[in-house]
KOLLUMZA-983319 format. One line per 5 residues: number of its first residue (from 1); their letters; for each residue x negated, y negated, z of N, C-alpha, C. Coordinates in Angstrom, 2 decimals. Layout:
<recs>
NUM	A	X Y Z X Y Z X Y Z  ...
</recs>
This chain:
<recs>
1	MDNLR	2.52 17.66 -19.58 2.93 16.34 -19.13 3.75 16.49 -17.85  3.46 15.66 -16.85 4.21 15.69 -15.62 5.65 15.29 -15.88  6.57 15.92 -15.16 7.96 15.51 -15.20 8.22 14.61 -14.00  8.20 13.32 -14.20 8.32 12.37 -13.10 9.78 12.25 -12.70  10.05 12.47 -11.43 11.39 12.38 -10.88 11.59 10.96 -10.33
6	ILVAE	12.54 10.24 -10.89 12.66 8.81 -10.61 14.01 8.51 -9.97  13.96 7.68 -8.92 15.16 7.16 -8.26 15.27 5.68 -8.59  16.45 5.25 -9.01 16.71 3.85 -9.33 17.62 3.26 -8.27  17.19 2.17 -7.65 18.00 1.43 -6.69 18.31 0.06 -7.28  19.54 -0.14 -7.70 19.95 -1.35 -8.42 21.46 -1.52 -8.26
11	DHPIV	21.90 -2.72 -7.88 23.32 -2.89 -7.60 24.16 -3.26 -8.82  23.54 -3.60 -9.94 24.31 -3.97 -11.13 24.49 -2.74 -12.03  25.74 -2.32 -12.25 25.99 -1.11 -13.06 25.41 -1.19 -14.47  25.46 -2.37 -15.09 24.94 -2.49 -16.46 23.44 -2.24 -16.49  22.73 -2.79 -15.50 21.29 -2.57 -15.43 20.99 -1.10 -15.17
16	REGLR	21.74 -0.48 -14.27 21.54 0.95 -14.00 21.76 1.77 -15.26  22.78 1.41 -16.02 23.06 2.15 -17.24 21.91 2.04 -18.23  21.35 0.83 -18.36 20.21 0.65 -19.25 19.01 1.45 -18.81  18.73 1.46 -17.50 17.61 2.24 -16.98 17.85 3.73 -17.15  19.09 4.14 -16.96 19.44 5.56 -17.13 19.16 6.00 -18.57
21	TLIGS	19.55 5.16 -19.51 19.34 5.49 -20.93 17.86 5.52 -21.27  17.12 4.51 -20.79 15.69 4.42 -21.09 14.93 5.61 -20.52  15.15 5.89 -19.24 14.42 6.98 -18.59 14.83 8.33 -19.18  16.12 8.48 -19.48 16.60 9.74 -20.04 16.05 10.04 -21.41  15.63 9.00 -22.13 15.10 9.20 -23.48 13.58 9.34 -23.50
26	EPGMT	12.94 9.21 -22.35 11.49 9.25 -22.29 11.01 10.65 -21.90  10.22 11.31 -22.75 9.70 12.64 -22.39 8.87 12.57 -21.11  9.08 13.55 -20.25 8.30 13.62 -19.03 8.88 12.82 -17.88  10.07 12.24 -18.06 10.72 11.49 -16.99 12.14 11.99 -16.81  12.58 12.08 -15.54 13.93 12.49 -15.23 14.51 11.56 -14.17
31	LVGEA	15.69 11.03 -14.41 16.38 10.23 -13.41 17.10 11.18 -12.45  16.63 11.25 -11.21 17.20 12.21 -10.26 18.26 11.59 -9.37  18.35 10.25 -9.36 19.35 9.63 -8.51 19.46 8.14 -8.75  20.63 7.60 -8.38 20.88 6.17 -8.48 21.46 5.68 -7.16  21.06 4.48 -6.76 21.59 3.87 -5.54 22.09 2.47 -5.87
36	ADGVE	23.28 2.12 -5.35 23.88 0.83 -5.65 23.65 -0.20 -4.55  22.99 0.20 -3.48 22.66 -0.74 -2.40 21.48 -0.20 -1.61  20.98 -1.03 -0.68 19.78 -0.65 0.06 19.96 0.53 0.98  21.13 0.65 1.60 21.38 1.79 2.48 21.36 3.09 1.70  22.02 3.07 0.56 22.04 4.26 -0.30 20.64 4.58 -0.82
41	AVDKA	19.85 3.55 -1.09 18.48 3.76 -1.57 17.66 4.53 -0.54  17.77 4.15 0.71 17.02 4.84 1.78 17.50 6.28 1.91  18.83 6.46 1.92 19.38 7.81 2.09 18.96 8.73 0.94  19.01 8.22 -0.29 18.68 9.07 -1.44 17.18 9.31 -1.54  16.37 8.33 -1.13 14.92 8.55 -1.11 14.58 9.67 -0.14
46	RALQP	15.25 9.69 1.00 14.99 10.73 2.00 15.45 12.10 1.49  16.61 12.14 0.83 17.18 13.41 0.40 16.50 13.96 -0.85  16.14 13.08 -1.78 15.65 13.52 -3.09 14.13 13.61 -3.18  13.42 12.86 -2.33 11.95 12.85 -2.37 11.44 12.61 -3.80  11.80 11.49 -4.42 11.41 11.24 -5.82 9.91 10.98 -5.95
51	DVILM	9.43 11.05 -7.18 8.02 10.75 -7.45 7.77 9.25 -7.56  8.76 8.51 -8.05 8.67 7.06 -8.20 10.04 6.47 -7.89  10.05 5.31 -7.23 11.30 4.60 -6.96 11.26 3.23 -7.63  12.28 2.94 -8.44 12.47 1.59 -8.98 13.42 0.87 -8.04  12.98 -0.30 -7.53 13.71 -0.96 -6.47 14.02 -2.41 -6.81
56	DLMMP	15.32 -2.75 -6.84 15.71 -4.15 -6.91 15.55 -4.76 -5.52  15.37 -6.07 -5.44 15.18 -6.72 -4.14 16.48 -7.21 -3.53  17.37 -7.75 -4.36 18.62 -8.34 -3.86 19.76 -7.35 -4.03  20.09 -6.65 -2.93 21.16 -5.66 -2.97 22.04 -5.81 -1.74  23.30 -5.38 -1.81 24.19 -5.47 -0.65 23.83 -4.46 0.44
61	RKSGL	24.34 -4.73 1.63 24.20 -3.90 2.84 22.79 -3.88 3.40  21.80 -3.76 2.52 20.40 -3.78 2.95 19.56 -4.22 1.77  18.67 -5.20 2.00 17.86 -5.72 0.89 16.84 -4.69 0.43  16.33 -4.92 -0.77 15.27 -4.05 -1.26 14.04 -4.08 -0.39  13.73 -5.26 0.16 12.57 -5.38 1.05 12.74 -4.51 2.29
66	EAIAE	13.93 -4.54 2.90 14.20 -3.70 4.07 14.14 -2.23 3.69  14.67 -1.91 2.52 14.66 -0.51 2.08 13.24 -0.01 1.86  12.38 -0.86 1.26 10.98 -0.46 1.05 10.33 -0.12 2.38  10.49 -0.99 3.36 9.86 -0.76 4.66 10.36 0.53 5.30  11.65 0.79 5.22 12.20 2.02 5.81 11.69 3.26 5.08
71	IKAFQ	11.71 3.21 3.76 11.27 4.37 2.98 9.79 4.66 3.25  8.98 3.63 3.31 7.55 3.82 3.57 7.29 4.41 4.95  8.22 4.23 5.87 8.03 4.77 7.22 8.12 6.29 7.23  8.98 6.88 6.35 9.09 8.34 6.33 8.50 8.98 5.09  8.21 8.19 4.06 7.58 8.73 2.85 6.49 7.74 2.40
76	PDVPI	5.40 7.63 3.16 4.42 6.57 2.93 3.71 6.65 1.58  3.67 7.82 0.97 2.91 7.97 -0.27 3.74 7.74 -1.53  5.04 7.56 -1.40 5.85 7.40 -2.61 5.57 6.03 -3.24  5.26 5.98 -4.54 5.04 4.69 -5.19 6.36 3.99 -5.48  6.45 2.74 -5.08 7.66 1.95 -5.29 7.35 0.81 -6.25
81	LVLTS	8.14 0.73 -7.32 7.98 -0.30 -8.32 9.17 -1.25 -8.22  8.90 -2.49 -7.81 9.96 -3.49 -7.72 10.32 -3.94 -9.13  11.61 -3.99 -9.41 12.11 -4.49 -10.69 13.19 -5.52 -10.37  12.88 -6.80 -10.57 13.74 -7.86 -10.08 13.69 -9.07 -11.00  14.58 -10.01 -10.75 14.59 -11.26 -11.51 13.81 -12.35 -10.80
86	FAEED	13.35 -12.09 -9.58 12.76 -13.13 -8.74 11.24 -13.08 -8.77  10.63 -14.23 -9.10 9.17 -14.31 -9.16 8.62 -15.24 -8.07  9.48 -15.70 -7.15 9.03 -16.64 -6.14 8.11 -15.93 -5.13  7.14 -16.71 -4.60 6.17 -16.15 -3.67 6.83 -15.52 -2.45  7.95 -16.10 -1.98 8.58 -15.57 -0.78 9.27 -14.23 -1.02
91	KVFPA	9.36 -13.83 -2.28 9.87 -12.50 -2.61 8.71 -11.55 -2.95  7.73 -12.05 -3.70 6.63 -11.22 -4.17 5.77 -10.72 -3.03  5.23 -11.64 -2.24 4.24 -11.25 -1.23 4.82 -10.35 -0.14  6.04 -10.61 0.37 6.60 -9.67 1.35 6.81 -8.27 0.79  7.21 -8.18 -0.50 7.41 -6.85 -1.10 6.11 -6.08 -1.18
96	IRAGA	5.04 -6.75 -1.55 3.74 -6.09 -1.64 3.20 -5.75 -0.26  3.41 -6.66 0.71 2.99 -6.34 2.08 3.76 -5.15 2.63  5.02 -5.01 2.22 5.83 -3.88 2.70 5.39 -2.56 2.09  4.66 -2.61 0.98 4.13 -1.38 0.41 4.46 -1.13 -1.05  5.11 -2.07 -1.74 5.38 -1.88 -3.16 4.06 -1.85 -3.93
101	LGYLL	3.93 -0.91 -4.85 2.69 -0.77 -5.62 2.77 -1.49 -6.96  3.98 -1.85 -7.37 4.15 -2.58 -8.62 5.25 -3.60 -8.48  5.20 -4.62 -9.34 6.21 -5.69 -9.28 6.43 -6.17 -10.70  7.58 -5.83 -11.27 7.93 -6.24 -12.62 9.16 -7.13 -12.60  9.22 -8.06 -13.55 10.41 -8.87 -13.73 11.31 -8.21 -14.76
106	KDSSP	12.60 -8.52 -14.69 13.56 -7.85 -15.56 13.49 -8.32 -17.00  12.63 -9.31 -17.28 12.42 -9.68 -18.68 11.30 -8.86 -19.32  10.76 -7.89 -18.56 9.73 -7.00 -19.11 10.33 -6.13 -20.21  9.50 -5.72 -21.15 9.96 -4.85 -22.23 10.11 -3.42 -21.72  10.90 -2.60 -22.42 10.99 -1.18 -22.04 9.63 -0.50 -22.01
111	EQLLR	8.77 -0.86 -22.95 7.42 -0.26 -22.98 6.63 -0.63 -21.73  6.74 -1.90 -21.29 6.04 -2.32 -20.08 6.56 -1.56 -18.86  7.87 -1.36 -18.79 8.44 -0.66 -17.65 7.98 0.80 -17.62  8.03 1.48 -18.74 7.61 2.88 -18.78 6.13 3.02 -18.43  5.32 2.09 -18.95 3.89 2.11 -18.61 3.68 1.88 -17.12
116	AIREV	4.44 0.94 -16.55 4.30 0.64 -15.12 4.70 1.84 -14.26  5.74 2.56 -14.67 6.15 3.74 -13.92 5.01 4.75 -13.87  4.37 4.98 -15.00 3.26 5.94 -15.03 2.06 5.43 -14.24  1.81 4.12 -14.30 0.68 3.55 -13.57 0.85 3.72 -12.06  2.02 3.36 -11.54 2.20 3.48 -10.09 2.22 4.94 -9.66
121	HRGEP	2.70 5.83 -10.53 2.66 7.25 -10.19 1.23 7.74 -10.06  0.31 7.16 -10.84 -1.10 7.52 -10.74 -1.79 6.81 -9.57  -1.04 5.99 -8.85 -1.62 5.25 -7.73 -2.27 3.95 -8.14  -1.97 3.49 -9.36 -2.57 2.26 -9.86 -1.56 1.11 -9.73  -1.97 -0.05 -9.25 -1.04 -1.17 -9.16 -0.61 -1.66 -10.54
126	SLHPT	0.61 -2.16 -10.63 1.13 -2.67 -11.89 1.90 -3.96 -11.60  1.42 -5.07 -12.15 2.02 -6.37 -11.89 2.39 -7.06 -13.19  3.57 -7.66 -13.20 3.97 -8.52 -14.31 2.95 -9.67 -14.40  2.59 -10.12 -15.61 1.59 -11.20 -15.73 1.90 -12.43 -14.89  3.16 -12.81 -14.79 3.53 -13.96 -13.96 3.19 -13.72 -12.50
131	IALKM	3.41 -12.49 -12.04 3.12 -12.14 -10.65 1.61 -12.09 -10.43  0.88 -11.53 -11.39 -0.58 -11.49 -11.28 -1.16 -12.89 -11.15  -0.61 -13.84 -11.92 -1.09 -15.23 -11.84 -0.83 -15.81 -10.46  0.33 -15.52 -9.89 0.63 -16.01 -8.55 -0.36 -15.43 -7.54  -0.72 -14.17 -7.72 -1.69 -13.54 -6.82 -3.04 -14.25 -6.91
136	IRELD	-3.47 -14.54 -8.12 -4.75 -15.23 -8.30 -4.73 -16.59 -7.65  -3.63 -17.32 -7.82 -3.52 -18.64 -7.21 -3.53 -18.55 -5.69  -2.87 -17.52 -5.17 -2.87 -17.32 -3.71 -4.29 -17.05 -3.21  -5.04 -16.26 -3.99 -6.41 -15.94 -3.59 -7.31 -17.16 -3.64  -6.99 -18.11 -4.52 -7.83 -19.29 -4.66 -7.62 -20.30 -3.55
141	RPRDE	-6.59 -20.12 -2.73 -6.36 -21.06 -1.64 -7.44 -20.90 -0.58  -8.01 -22.00 -0.11 -9.08 -21.89 0.90 -8.55 -21.36 2.22  -9.38 -20.64 2.91 -9.05 -20.13 4.24 -9.99 -20.74 5.25  -9.41 -21.27 6.32 -10.22 -21.94 7.33 -10.70 -20.99 8.42  -9.91 -19.91 8.66 -10.26 -19.06 9.78 -11.52 -18.24 9.48
146	ARPET	-12.22 -17.85 10.54 -13.44 -17.06 10.38 -13.07 -15.67 9.88  -13.93 -15.11 9.05 -13.68 -13.78 8.50 -14.32 -12.72 9.40  -13.54 -11.77 9.86 -14.11 -10.73 10.71 -15.03 -9.81 9.92  -15.96 -9.19 10.63 -16.87 -8.26 9.97 -16.09 -7.04 9.49  -16.39 -6.60 8.28 -15.65 -5.47 7.72 -15.98 -4.19 8.47
151	PLSER	-14.97 -3.35 8.73 -15.22 -2.08 9.42 -15.65 -0.97 8.46  -15.85 -1.29 7.20 -16.11 -0.26 6.19 -17.59 0.12 6.14  -17.85 1.36 5.75 -19.22 1.80 5.51 -19.71 1.23 4.18  -21.02 1.37 3.92 -21.57 0.86 2.66 -20.92 1.55 1.46  -20.72 2.85 1.55 -20.10 3.57 0.44 -18.65 3.12 0.25
156	EVEVL	-17.93 2.91 1.34 -16.54 2.46 1.24 -16.46 1.08 0.61  -17.43 0.23 0.91 -17.47 -1.10 0.28 -17.70 -0.95 -1.22  -18.59 -0.02 -1.61 -18.82 0.24 -3.04 -17.53 0.66 -3.72  -16.82 1.59 -3.09 -15.57 2.08 -3.66 -14.54 0.95 -3.74  -14.46 0.15 -2.69 -13.49 -0.95 -2.67 -13.75 -1.95 -3.79
161	KLVAQ	-15.02 -2.24 -4.05 -15.36 -3.15 -5.15 -14.83 -2.62 -6.48  -14.95 -1.33 -6.70 -14.50 -0.73 -7.95 -12.98 -0.64 -8.02  -12.36 -0.40 -6.87 -10.89 -0.44 -6.81 -10.41 -1.83 -7.23  -11.08 -2.86 -6.73 -10.69 -4.24 -7.03 -10.90 -4.59 -8.50  -11.76 -3.83 -9.17 -11.97 -4.04 -10.61 -10.92 -3.32 -11.44
166	GLTNQ	-10.03 -2.58 -10.77 -8.96 -1.89 -11.48 -9.32 -0.50 -11.96  -10.44 0.05 -11.50 -10.83 1.39 -11.94 -9.97 2.45 -11.28  -9.71 3.53 -12.00 -8.99 4.67 -11.43 -9.94 5.49 -10.56  -9.37 6.43 -9.81 -10.22 7.28 -8.98 -11.24 8.05 -9.81  -10.81 8.57 -10.98 -11.74 9.32 -11.83 -12.85 8.42 -12.35
171	EIADR	-12.50 7.20 -12.75 -13.52 6.26 -13.24 -14.50 5.88 -12.14  -14.01 5.72 -10.92 -14.89 5.43 -9.79 -15.81 6.62 -9.53  -15.24 7.83 -9.60 -16.05 9.03 -9.39 -17.16 9.12 -10.42  -16.84 8.83 -11.68 -17.86 8.87 -12.74 -18.93 7.81 -12.50  -18.50 6.63 -12.07 -19.45 5.53 -11.87 -20.43 5.84 -10.72
176	LTISE	-19.90 6.45 -9.65 -20.72 6.70 -8.46 -21.30 8.12 -8.42  -20.99 8.92 -9.44 -21.46 10.31 -9.52 -21.06 11.10 -8.28  -19.77 11.00 -7.96 -19.20 11.79 -6.87 -17.90 12.40 -7.39  -17.28 13.27 -6.61 -16.05 13.92 -7.06 -14.86 13.00 -6.89  -13.82 13.26 -7.68 -12.59 12.47 -7.53 -11.98 12.69 -6.15
181	WTVRT	-12.09 13.91 -5.64 -11.58 14.20 -4.30 -12.26 13.31 -3.26  -13.57 13.12 -3.41 -14.31 12.26 -2.48 -13.84 10.82 -2.59  -13.57 10.38 -3.81 -13.07 9.02 -4.00 -11.72 8.86 -3.32  -10.83 9.83 -3.49 -9.52 9.76 -2.84 -9.66 9.66 -1.33  -10.62 10.42 -0.79 -10.85 10.37 0.65 -11.33 8.98 1.07
186	HVRNI	-12.27 8.41 0.30 -12.76 7.06 0.62 -11.62 6.04 0.55  -10.79 6.12 -0.49 -9.68 5.17 -0.63 -8.72 5.30 0.55  -8.41 6.52 0.93 -7.52 6.74 2.07 -8.13 6.16 3.35  -9.44 6.36 3.54 -10.11 5.81 4.73 -10.12 4.29 4.70  -10.35 3.70 3.52 -10.36 2.24 3.39 -9.01 1.67 3.79
191	LGKLH	-7.93 2.25 3.24 -6.59 1.75 3.56 -6.30 1.89 5.04  -6.73 3.01 5.62 -6.49 3.23 7.04 -7.25 2.25 7.93  -8.53 2.05 7.63 -9.35 1.15 8.44 -8.88 -0.30 8.36  -8.40 -0.69 7.18 -7.98 -2.08 6.97 -6.49 -2.28 7.22  -5.79 -1.20 7.56 -4.35 -1.27 7.82 -3.60 -1.82 6.60
196	LANRI	-3.94 -1.27 5.44 -3.33 -1.69 4.18 -2.46 -0.56 3.64  -1.48 -0.94 2.80 -0.52 0.06 2.31 -0.92 0.69 0.99  -1.65 -0.04 0.14 -1.92 0.46 -1.20 -3.06 -0.29 -1.85  -3.33 0.05 -3.12 -4.49 -0.50 -3.83 -4.32 -1.99 -4.14  -3.09 -2.45 -4.31 -2.90 -3.88 -4.52 -3.40 -4.65 -3.31
201	QATLY	-2.98 -4.22 -2.13 -3.41 -4.89 -0.91 -4.92 -4.78 -0.73  -5.49 -3.63 -1.08 -6.93 -3.46 -0.98 -7.66 -4.42 -1.92  -7.13 -4.58 -3.14 -7.74 -5.50 -4.10 -7.67 -6.94 -3.61  -6.52 -7.33 -3.08 -6.38 -8.68 -2.55 -7.33 -8.91 -1.38  -7.47 -7.90 -0.52 -8.41 -8.01 0.60 -9.83 -8.20 0.08
206	ALREG	-10.22 -7.39 -0.90 -11.59 -7.45 -1.42 -11.89 -8.82 -2.04  -10.93 -9.35 -2.78 -11.13 -10.65 -3.42 -11.13 -11.77 -2.37  -10.21 -11.70 -1.44 -10.10 -12.75 -0.43 -11.31 -12.79 0.48  -11.88 -11.62 0.80 -13.01 -11.56 1.71 -14.35 -11.68 0.99  -14.33 -11.86 -0.31 -15.57 -12.03 -1.05 -16.31 -10.73 -1.33
211	IAKSE	-15.66 -9.58 -1.05 -16.29 -8.29 -1.36 -16.35 -8.07 -2.86  -15.32 -8.56 -3.54 -15.29 -8.50 -5.01 -14.94 -9.89 -5.52  -15.25 -10.14 -6.77 -15.02 -11.45 -7.37 -13.98 -11.34 -8.46  -13.06 -12.30 -8.51 -12.10 -12.35 -9.61 -12.78 -12.91 -10.81  -12.38 -12.41 -12.00 -13.01 -12.85 -13.24 -12.41 -14.17 -13.70
</recs>
């Protein structure tokens, strides 16, 4: 079992204590650092190079959103899981655009949080049901502007469709009879060509552009 090194950025001591206890009691997870504000979150992310970062959005000195953007600039591959009380669109969408791979509300159960940590570490998006519903509603809004032609190859479009269905890299590899390494390469190329940060953004792109269909 992987030993996931986790950094918690949260300004409320009681919440940090609860997360410390939860993570400390979970096999395969280690809390390597805590940050009480956004500035400290950036500094500790740079120094500790954690495997997963839990990030509150509303913190002193520097917001979680600003911290996400800064951390992604020097550690673009680190999965960041937002853990917050705010479900409003003006908080959700900027966090995901900045590069957060997961978004949970603080009313989530301990089991949901632990599962989400493992999901984002595997590169899989993890969204609280309330947030997922907001995403679907956002996708259902009509767009008037013309859609540009996709820069993706036929194979990349195939991979993107499966990413949008929530399949893992291994599941995509099995479906297309290619190696997982090849799938990772395709996903990396897709994100680069579309200027996207992660699989959540890729899924939203695929649904919005009609490459994939929401169920």
